[in-house]
C-alpha positions in Angstrom: 3.0 -16.5 -8.6 6.7 -16.9 -8.4 8.4 -16.6 -5.0 12.1 -15.8 -4.8 14.2 -16.0 -1.6 16.7 -13.2 -1.1 19.1 -12.9 1.8 17.9 -9.8 3.8 20.3 -6.9 3.6 20.2 -3.9 5.9 20.3 -0.7 3.9 18.8 2.6 5.1 18.2 4.9 2.1 15.9 7.8 1.7 12.9 5.5 1.1 13.8 3.4 4.2 14.0 6.5 6.4 10.6 7.6 5.2 8.8 4.4 6.0 8.3 5.1 9.7 5.8 7.8 8.9 3.6 6.4 6.2 0.3 8.3 6.7 -3.2 8.1 5.3 -4.3 10.9 2.9 -7.6 12.8 3.1 -10.1 13.8 0.5 -11.6 17.3 0.2 -14.8 18.7 -1.2 -15.6 21.8 -3.3 -18.6 24.1 -3.4 -20.7 24.6 -6.6 -19.2 27.6 -8.5 -21.6 30.5 -9.0 -24.3 29.4 -6.5 -26.0 32.3 -4.5 -29.1 32.8 -2.5 -32.0 35.1 -3.7 -31.2 38.8 -3.1 -27.6 38.2 -2.4 -25.0 40.1 -4.4 -23.4 38.2 -7.2 -19.9 37.1 -6.5 -17.1 36.0 -8.7 -16.6 32.2 -8.8 -13.4 31.0 -7.2 -10.6 30.8 -9.8 -9.2 27.3 -10.5 -5.8 26.7 -9.1 -3.3 26.3 -11.9 0.4 25.7 -11.9 2.8 28.3 -13.3 3.8 27.7 -17.0 6.3 24.9 -17.3 5.4 23.4 -13.9 3.3 20.2 -13.5 -0.2 20.6 -11.9 -0.7 19.3 -8.4 -2.1 15.8 -8.3 -5.4 15.3 -6.5 -5.3 13.4 -3.2 -5.8 9.7 -3.5 -9.1 8.4 -2.0 -8.5 6.3 1.0 -9.7 2.7 0.9 -12.6 1.6 3.1 -11.8 0.6 6.8 -10.6 -3.0 7.1 -13.2 -5.6 8.2 -12.5 -8.0 11.1 -12.5 -11.4 9.5 -13.6 -14.7 11.0 -10.0 -15.3 11.9 -10.1 -12.3 14.1 -7.8 -10.1 12.1 -8.2 -6.9 10.1 -5.6 -6.1 7.3 -5.1 -2.7 5.7 -2.6 -1.0 3.4 -1.2 2.5 4.2 -0.5 5.1 1.6 2.6 4.3 -0.4 5.7 6.5 0.0 7.3 7.4 -3.3 10.8 8.7 -4.1 12.7 8.5 -7.4 10.4 5.9 -8.9 10.5 3.7 -5.8 7.3 2.9 -3.9 7.1 1.4 -0.4 3.8 0.7 1.4 3.2 -0.6 4.9 0.6 -3.4 5.3 -0.8 -3.7 8.9 -2.5 -6.6 10.5 -4.5 -5.9 13.7 -5.7 -8.6 16.0 -9.4 -7.7 16.4 -10.3 -11.1 17.9 -10.1 -12.5 21.4 -7.2 -14.9 21.0 -3.5 -14.5 20.2 -2.6 -14.7 16.5 0.7 -16.2 15.5 2.9 -15.3 12.6 6.3 -16.5 11.4 8.3 -15.1 8.5 7.0 -13.7 5.2 3.3 -13.6 4.1 2.3 -15.0 0.7 1.2 -12.3 -1.7 -0.6 -11.9 -5.1 -1.3 -8.7 -6.9 -4.9 -8.6 -8.3 -6.6 -6.5 -10.9 -10.0 -4.8 -10.6 -11.8 -8.2 -11.1 -9.6 -9.8 -8.4 -7.7 -11.8 -11.0 -3.9 -12.3 -10.3 -1.2 -10.7 -12.4 1.9 -12.6 -13.3 4.1 -11.0 -10.7 7.3 -12.4 -9.0 7.2 -11.8 -5.2 10.6 -11.6 -3.7 11.1 -12.4 0.0 13.6 -9.9 1.3 14.7 -6.5 -0.1 17.8 -4.3 -0.4 15.6 -1.2 -0.4 14.4 -1.0 3.2 15.4 -2.6 6.5 14.2 -6.2 6.9 14.7 -7.9 10.2 14.1 -11.3 8.7 11.7 -14.1 9.7 11.0 -14.9 13.3 8.0 -16.2 15.2 5.6 -13.6 16.5 2.5 -13.7 18.8 0.0 -10.9 18.2 -2.1 -10.3 21.3 -5.7 -9.0 20.9 -5.7 -5.3 20.1 -2.0 -5.3 19.0 -0.6 -5.1 15.4 2.1 -6.6 13.1 3.2 -5.1 9.8 5.4 -5.8 6.8 6.4 -3.6 3.9 6.1 -4.1 0.1 8.5 -2.3 -2.2 8.3 -1.9 -6.0 9.4 0.4 -8.9 7.1 2.0 -11.4 9.3 1.3 -14.4 8.2 0.7 -18.0 10.9 -0.7 -20.3 8.8 -2.9 -22.6 6.2 -1.1 -24.6 4.7 -4.5 -25.8 4.0 -5.6 -22.2 0.8 -4.4 -20.4 1.9 -2.4 -17.4 0.7 -3.8 -14.0 -1.6 -1.6 -12.0 -3.0 -3.7 -9.2 -6.2 -2.8 -7.4 -6.0 -5.3 -4.6 -3.3 -7.2 -2.7 -4.1 -10.8 -1.7 -2.4 -11.6 1.6 -2.0 -15.0 3.2 -0.5 -14.1 6.6 0.9 -17.5 7.3 0.9 -21.0 5.7 -2.5 -22.7 6.2 -4.3 -19.4 7.1 -7.1 -18.0 4.9 -6.2 -15.2 2.5 -7.4 -11.6 3.0 -8.1 -9.3 0.0 -6.8 -5.9 0.8 -7.8 -2.8 -1.3 -4.7 -1.0 -2.6 -4.2 2.6 -1.5 -3.7 3.9 -5.0 -2.6 1.4 -7.8 0.2 -1.0 -7.2 1.9 0.3 -10.3 4.7 -2.2 -11.1 5.0 -1.0 -14.7 6.6 -3.7 -16.8 8.9 -4.9 -14.0 6.6 -7.8 -12.8 8.4 -7.7 -9.4 7.2 -7.0 -5.9 9.6 -7.2 -2.9 8.5 -7.7 0.7 9.9 -7.7 4.3 9.0 -10.2 7.0 6.3 -9.6 9.6 7.4 -7.6 12.6 5.6 -6.3 15.6 4.1 -2.8 15.2 4.3 -0.1 17.9 1.9 2.1 16.0 
């Protein structure tokens, strides 16, 4: 893993403005077409929803990852659904203190993008980003029941056809130096394309 230091820059774009409302998606279910009880009149099966000619079909909702587990450190870490605009993705990672003692953070977490076998990709993690607001590193104390969060930002861009595109299934998070890592299931793939680059903000207290 390569870690690069970038001076935080405050820039509020469309992606930055949308980050305050990253929400979890929901999955639906469908009835079996053509099923009917004995003696009931036959009914026409529901027609499949199709897009008009020339328009792309609607994408199915992404399945939400399982609820985070409270670790022996007394924390539960989860990834919210990414916000996407113009090829830019931004996802909020939340840490909840589910223990009985204060949990201390300071600065940027250490990250690795993992495949379905939990093996790391060769990805450069950049501390600081121009894409969303980053308050920069500062010491934080997370009381029991409270949360902290940071944001990861990437672009799904493929410019090299000979390079295998990165589609991470997990994010390995080390909240602070010396702390154990937490493996967080991704909410949808962390699709970096061929950029090999993931940017992050520093930890900040969460009011959610």
